[in-house]
C-alpha positions as CSV (number, residue, x, y, z in Angstrom):
1,X,0.0,0.0,0.0
2,X,2.8,2.4,0.9
3,X,4.6,1.7,-2.4
4,X,1.4,2.1,-4.4
5,X,0.8,5.5,-2.7
6,X,4.3,6.6,-3.6
7,X,4.0,5.6,-7.2
8,X,0.7,7.4,-7.5
9,X,2.3,10.5,-6.0
10,X,5.3,10.3,-8.4
11,X,3.1,10.2,-11.4
12,X,0.8,13.0,-10.3
13,X,3.5,15.6,-9.7
14,X,3.1,17.0,-13.3
15,X,-0.7,17.0,-13.0
16,X,-0.7,18.9,-9.7
17,X,1.8,21.4,-11.1
18,X,-0.6,22.1,-13.9
19,X,-3.4,22.8,-11.4
20,X,-1.2,25.2,-9.4
21,X,-0.3,27.0,-12.6
22,X,-4.0,27.3,-13.5
23,X,-4.7,28.6,-10.0
24,X,-2.1,31.3,-10.4
25,X,-3.7,32.4,-13.7
26,X,-7.2,32.3,-12.1
27,X,-6.1,34.6,-9.3
28,X,-4.5,36.9,-12.0
29,X,-1.3,37.0,-10.0
30,X,1.7,38.8,-11.5
31,X,5.4,38.2,-11.2
32,X,6.5,39.1,-7.6
33,X,3.1,38.5,-6.1
34,X,3.0,36.2,-3.1
35,X,1.5,32.7,-3.5
36,X,0.2,30.0,-1.2
37,X,2.4,28.1,1.2
38,X,2.9,24.4,0.7
39,X,0.3,23.5,3.3
40,X,-2.2,26.0,1.9
41,X,-1.6,24.6,-1.6
42,X,-2.1,21.0,-0.4
43,X,-5.4,22.0,1.3
44,X,-6.6,23.8,-1.8
45,X,-5.9,20.9,-4.1
46,X,-6.8,18.2,-1.6
47,X,-3.4,16.5,-1.9
48,X,-0.6,15.6,0.5
49,X,1.9,18.2,1.5
50,X,4.7,16.0,0.0
51,X,2.9,16.0,-3.4
52,X,2.2,19.7,-3.2
53,X,5.9,20.4,-2.4
54,X,7.1,18.3,-5.3
55,X,4.8,20.0,-7.7
56,X,5.9,23.4,-6.5
57,X,9.5,22.3,-7.0
58,X,8.6,21.5,-10.6
59,X,7.2,25.0,-11.1
60,X,10.2,26.5,-9.4
61,X,12.4,24.8,-12.0
62,X,10.3,26.4,-14.7
63,X,10.8,29.8,-13.1
64,X,7.0,30.1,-12.5
65,X,7.6,30.2,-8.7
66,X,10.4,31.5,-6.6
67,X,10.6,29.9,-3.2
68,X,12.6,30.9,-0.1
69,X,12.4,30.3,3.6
70,X,12.1,34.0,4.3
71,X,9.6,35.3,1.8
72,X,7.8,32.0,1.0
73,X,6.6,31.4,-2.6
74,X,6.3,34.2,-5.1
75,X,5.2,34.2,-8.7
76,X,8.0,34.3,-11.3
77,X,8.3,35.2,-14.9
78,X,9.1,31.7,-16.2
79,X,12.4,30.5,-17.4
80,X,13.2,31.5,-21.0
81,X,16.8,30.4,-21.2
82,X,17.8,26.8,-22.2
83,X,15.7,25.0,-24.8
84,X,13.2,27.9,-24.7
85,X,11.7,26.8,-28.1
86,X,10.4,23.5,-26.5
87,X,7.0,24.2,-25.0
88,X,5.9,20.7,-23.9
89,X,7.4,17.3,-22.9
90,X,5.1,14.3,-22.7
91,X,6.0,11.2,-20.7
92,X,4.0,8.4,-22.3
93,X,3.5,5.3,-20.1
94,X,2.0,1.9,-20.7
95,X,-0.5,1.5,-17.8
96,X,0.6,-2.1,-17.4
97,X,4.0,-0.8,-16.3
98,X,2.8,2.0,-13.9
99,X,2.5,-0.4,-11.0
100,X,6.2,-1.0,-11.1
101,X,7.3,2.6,-11.1
102,X,8.8,4.6,-8.3
103,X,11.3,7.5,-8.4
104,X,9.4,8.8,-11.4
105,X,8.7,12.1,-9.7
106,X,12.5,12.7,-9.2
107,X,13.1,11.8,-12.9
108,X,10.4,14.4,-13.9
109,X,12.3,17.0,-11.9
110,X,15.5,16.1,-13.7
111,X,13.8,16.3,-17.1
112,X,12.4,19.7,-16.1
113,X,15.9,21.0,-15.4
114,X,16.9,20.4,-19.0
115,X,13.7,21.9,-20.3
116,X,12.9,24.7,-17.8
117,X,10.5,26.5,-20.2
118,X,8.4,23.4,-21.0
119,X,5.4,21.9,-19.4
120,X,6.0,18.3,-18.5
121,X,2.9,16.0,-18.9
122,X,2.2,12.4,-18.1
123,X,0.1,10.4,-20.6
124,X,-1.2,7.0,-19.7
125,X,-1.9,4.4,-22.4
126,X,-4.4,1.7,-21.4
127,X,-4.5,-1.8,-22.8
128,X,-8.0,-1.1,-24.3
129,X,-7.5,2.2,-26.1
130,X,-3.8,2.9,-25.9
131,X,-3.3,3.0,-29.7
132,X,-6.2,5.3,-30.2
133,X,-5.0,7.6,-27.4
134,X,-1.5,7.6,-29.0
135,X,-2.7,8.4,-32.4
136,X,-4.8,11.4,-31.1
137,X,-1.7,12.6,-29.2
138,X,0.5,12.4,-32.3
139,X,-2.1,14.1,-34.5
140,X,-2.5,17.0,-32.0
141,X,1.3,17.4,-31.8
142,X,1.7,17.4,-35.6
143,X,-0.7,20.3,-36.0
144,X,0.8,22.5,-33.3
145,X,3.3,25.2,-34.1
146,X,5.0,24.8,-30.7
147,X,7.8,22.2,-30.4
148,X,6.8,19.1,-28.5
149,X,9.0,16.3,-27.4
150,X,8.2,12.8,-26.1
151,X,9.7,10.2,-23.8
152,X,8.2,6.8,-24.2
153,X,8.5,4.7,-21.1
154,X,8.4,0.9,-21.5
155,X,5.7,1.0,-24.2
156,X,4.7,-1.8,-26.7
157,X,6.2,-2.4,-30.1
158,X,3.1,-0.9,-31.7
159,X,3.5,2.3,-29.8
160,X,7.2,2.5,-30.6
161,X,6.4,2.0,-34.3
162,X,3.8,4.7,-34.3
163,X,6.2,7.3,-32.9
164,X,9.1,6.2,-35.2
165,X,6.8,6.7,-38.2
166,X,5.5,10.1,-37.0
167,X,8.7,12.1,-37.5
168,X,8.2,13.8,-34.2
169,X,11.1,14.0,-31.7
170,X,11.2,11.3,-29.0
171,X,13.4,9.0,-27.0
172,X,12.7,5.7,-25.3
173,X,13.1,5.2,-21.6
174,X,13.9,1.5,-22.1
175,X,15.1,-0.5,-25.1
176,X,13.8,-0.4,-28.7
177,X,12.5,-3.6,-30.3
178,X,15.0,-5.2,-32.7
179,X,12.8,-4.5,-35.8
180,X,13.1,-0.7,-35.1
181,X,16.5,1.0,-35.8
182,X,17.9,4.5,-35.2
183,X,15.9,5.1,-32.0
184,X,17.7,6.9,-29.2
185,X,17.1,5.4,-25.8
186,X,18.2,5.4,-22.2
187,X,17.9,2.4,-19.9
188,X,19.7,0.2,-17.6
189,X,22.6,-2.1,-18.6
190,X,20.5,-5.2,-18.8
191,X,23.3,-7.6,-19.5
192,X,25.4,-6.3,-16.6
193,X,22.4,-6.3,-14.3
194,X,21.5,-9.9,-15.1
195,X,25.2,-11.0,-14.6
196,X,25.4,-9.1,-11.3
197,X,22.2,-10.6,-9.9
198,X,23.0,-14.1,-10.9
199,X,26.5,-13.9,-9.5
200,X,25.0,-13.0,-6.2
201,X,22.2,-15.6,-6.4
202,X,24.6,-18.4,-7.3
203,X,26.8,-17.9,-4.2
204,X,27.0,-21.0,-1.9
205,X,24.9,-22.8,-0.8
206,X,22.8,-22.2,-3.9
207,X,22.3,-25.3,-6.0
208,X,19.2,-24.3,-8.0
209,X,18.0,-21.0,-9.4
210,X,14.6,-19.7,-10.5
211,X,14.3,-16.5,-12.6
212,X,10.8,-15.0,-12.8
213,X,10.3,-13.0,-16.0
214,X,7.4,-11.3,-17.6
215,X,4.9,-13.4,-19.6
216,X,5.6,-11.1,-22.6
217,X,9.3,-10.3,-22.8
218,X,10.5,-6.8,-23.6
219,X,13.7,-6.1,-25.6
220,X,15.9,-5.6,-22.6
221,X,14.9,-9.0,-21.1
222,X,17.0,-11.0,-23.6
223,X,20.4,-9.5,-22.7
224,X,19.3,-9.7,-19.0
225,X,18.9,-13.5,-19.3
226,X,22.2,-13.7,-21.3
227,X,24.0,-12.0,-18.5
228,X,22.3,-14.2,-15.8
229,X,23.1,-17.5,-17.6
230,X,26.7,-16.5,-18.1
231,X,27.1,-15.7,-14.4
232,X,25.3,-19.0,-13.4
233,X,27.6,-21.0,-15.7
234,X,30.7,-19.2,-14.3
235,X,29.5,-20.1,-10.8
236,X,29.3,-23.8,-11.7
237,X,25.5,-24.2,-11.7
238,X,24.5,-27.0,-14.1
239,X,22.1,-25.9,-16.8
240,X,19.4,-28.3,-15.5
241,X,19.3,-26.5,-12.2
242,X,18.3,-23.1,-13.7
243,X,14.6,-22.5,-14.4
244,X,13.3,-19.4,-16.3
245,X,9.6,-18.8,-16.1
246,X,7.5,-16.1,-17.8
247,X,4.7,-15.3,-15.4
248,X,1.6,-13.2,-15.8
249,X,0.5,-10.6,-13.3
250,X,-1.7,-13.1,-11.4
251,X,-0.5,-13.2,-7.8
252,X,-1.8,-16.7,-7.0
253,X,-0.2,-18.1,-10.2
254,X,3.2,-16.6,-9.4
255,X,3.0,-17.9,-5.8
256,X,2.1,-21.4,-7.1
257,X,5.2,-21.3,-9.5
258,X,7.4,-20.3,-6.6
259,X,6.0,-23.0,-4.3
260,X,6.5,-25.7,-7.0
261,X,10.1,-24.5,-7.3
262,X,10.7,-24.8,-3.6
263,X,9.0,-28.2,-3.4
264,X,11.3,-29.6,-6.2
265,X,14.6,-27.8,-5.4
266,X,17.3,-28.4,-2.8
267,X,17.2,-26.4,0.4
268,X,19.1,-23.1,0.0
269,X,18.1,-22.3,-3.6
270,X,17.8,-18.8,-5.0
271,X,15.1,-16.8,-6.8
272,X,15.5,-13.7,-9.0
273,X,12.4,-11.7,-9.6
274,X,12.5,-9.3,-12.6
275,X,9.3,-7.4,-11.6
276,X,8.6,-6.0,-8.2
277,X,5.2,-7.5,-8.0
278,X,6.6,-11.0,-8.7
279,X,9.1,-10.3,-5.8
280,X,6.2,-9.7,-3.4
281,X,4.5,-12.9,-4.6
282,X,7.7,-14.9,-4.1
283,X,8.0,-13.4,-0.6
284,X,4.5,-14.5,0.3
285,X,5.1,-18.1,-1.0
286,X,8.5,-18.3,0.8
287,X,6.8,-17.2,4.1
288,X,4.6,-20.3,4.0
289,X,7.1,-22.8,2.8
290,X,9.5,-24.9,5.1
291,X,12.5,-23.9,2.9
292,X,11.5,-20.3,2.7
293,X,13.9,-18.9,5.3
294,X,16.8,-20.8,3.6
295,X,15.9,-19.3,0.1
296,X,17.7,-16.3,-1.3
297,X,15.4,-13.8,-3.0
298,X,16.8,-11.0,-5.2
299,X,14.8,-8.2,-6.8
300,X,15.8,-6.9,-10.3
301,X,13.4,-4.0,-10.6
302,X,15.3,-0.8,-10.0
303,X,12.1,1.3,-9.8
304,X,10.1,-0.8,-7.2
305,X,10.1,0.0,-3.5
306,X,8.2,-1.9,-0.8
307,X,9.0,-2.2,2.9
308,X,8.6,-6.0,2.8
309,X,11.3,-6.3,0.1
310,X,14.0,-4.2,1.7
311,X,15.1,-7.3,3.6
312,X,16.3,-8.8,0.3
313,X,19.1,-7.8,-2.0
314,X,17.8,-5.6,-4.8
315,X,19.1,-3.6,-7.8
316,X,19.3,0.2,-7.8
317,X,20.6,2.6,-10.4
318,X,24.1,3.9,-9.7
319,X,22.8,7.4,-10.3
320,X,20.1,9.2,-8.3
321,X,16.7,9.2,-10.1
322,X,16.9,12.9,-10.6
323,X,20.2,12.5,-12.5
324,X,18.7,9.8,-14.6
325,X,16.0,12.3,-15.5
326,X,18.6,14.9,-16.4
327,X,20.3,12.4,-18.7
328,X,17.0,11.4,-20.4
329,X,16.3,15.2,-20.9
330,X,19.7,15.8,-22.3
331,X,19.3,12.9,-24.8
332,X,15.9,14.2,-25.9
333,X,17.4,17.7,-26.3
334,X,20.0,16.3,-28.7
335,X,17.3,14.6,-30.7
336,X,15.2,17.8,-30.9
337,X,18.3,19.7,-31.9
338,X,19.1,17.2,-34.7
339,X,22.7,16.7,-33.4
340,X,22.6,12.9,-33.3
341,X,23.7,10.5,-36.1
342,X,21.1,8.5,-38.0
343,X,21.7,5.4,-35.8
344,X,20.7,7.4,-32.7
345,X,22.4,7.2,-29.3
346,X,22.3,4.6,-26.6
347,X,22.8,5.6,-22.9
348,X,23.2,2.6,-20.6
349,X,22.6,3.2,-16.9
350,X,24.8,1.2,-14.6
351,X,23.3,-0.6,-11.6
352,X,24.5,-1.6,-8.2
353,X,23.3,-4.4,-5.9
354,X,22.1,-3.3,-2.5
355,X,22.5,-6.0,0.1
356,X,19.6,-7.1,2.3
357,X,18.9,-4.7,5.1
C-alpha cells in the first residue's frame, strides 16, 4: 500500500503542477506576487503536502515560482533560457507498467531542469484504447506550431512503431524492439544487471536458481537473461538447475510457481524476480514454505520499492533518479536539436546491488 501511494504521487506531480499553474492564472497573479504556502496549496488541491511540495519544486524549475524560507513562494516570470523553443514534454506510459514505477517524480524534476520553459505532462496508455490515445496525441502534436518532445516509457512495439513513423522527436526510456532502428534510448545495462544478480544468487549454498520473468518479454529482457546465464555458468551451476519462467501478473499463479520450485529444489536455492510484484508474490510463498527462510530472493526492478522487500538484495541505479531524468532530458534535447547520427544514441545506466537490510 505504501509503495502504491508513492508511485501514484510520483506520477501525479506533473498534474498537480498544472493545477497550481491554473490557480495562479485564475487569481490573476503577476510576477513578484505572493502565492500560497505548501500547506495551503495542499489543502486547496486536496493532496498531501509532499505532493504539493514536489509540484511546487517543478514550477520552481520552470521559473514560475520563486521559493525561499524568508519570503515564501512568489510568482515568477518563467524560465526563458535553455531549450526555450520547446514548450511541452510528454512522458508516455503503458498503464501495465505503472504499477512497477517509483522514483518517477524525481526523474520528472531532472527532465524539467533540462527543459525549464516546457510543461511536463504524463500520458497513460491503457490496454483497451492505448493506440487510439497515442494516435490522437500524435495528431495533435503534428498540427501545433510549438515544439513538443516525447519520452516513451516501456511501451509496446506498436506504440514505438507509431512514434518512429510520426517524424516527431522522441526517445525511449527503455530499449527499442529489434525491428526498429535508429531510436535513441536510455535504460539500464540489462546484461550487466543480469550478470550481477545471478553472480550473487549463485553464491553457496545455492544449487538451484529460479528466474521469474514477464509473460511477454521486452527487448531488454533477452540481454538480461544472457548475463544471468553466463554468471550462473561461471559459478558452476548446471544448466538443468536453472529455471526461467515467464509469469503473468496473477499473484496466485506466481505464488504457485514459486511454491513448486521450492518443493522440487534443494534447500538453500535462489530466486531472481525481474518485476517488483513478482518479488512480493515470491516473498508470500516463501513465508509459508518450510524452505522459505533458507531461500535467497533478489529483486531486479530498479524502480520498485516496498517495505517487505527491503530485507532482500535488490538492484538500484548507480545514479540518483533525478540525475537519470537529467540524462534522459539531455538525450531528448539532442534529438530535438538534430545533433545525433542516423543510428541514434544509446545511454546505458549502470546498476548496483544493495545487500539485504
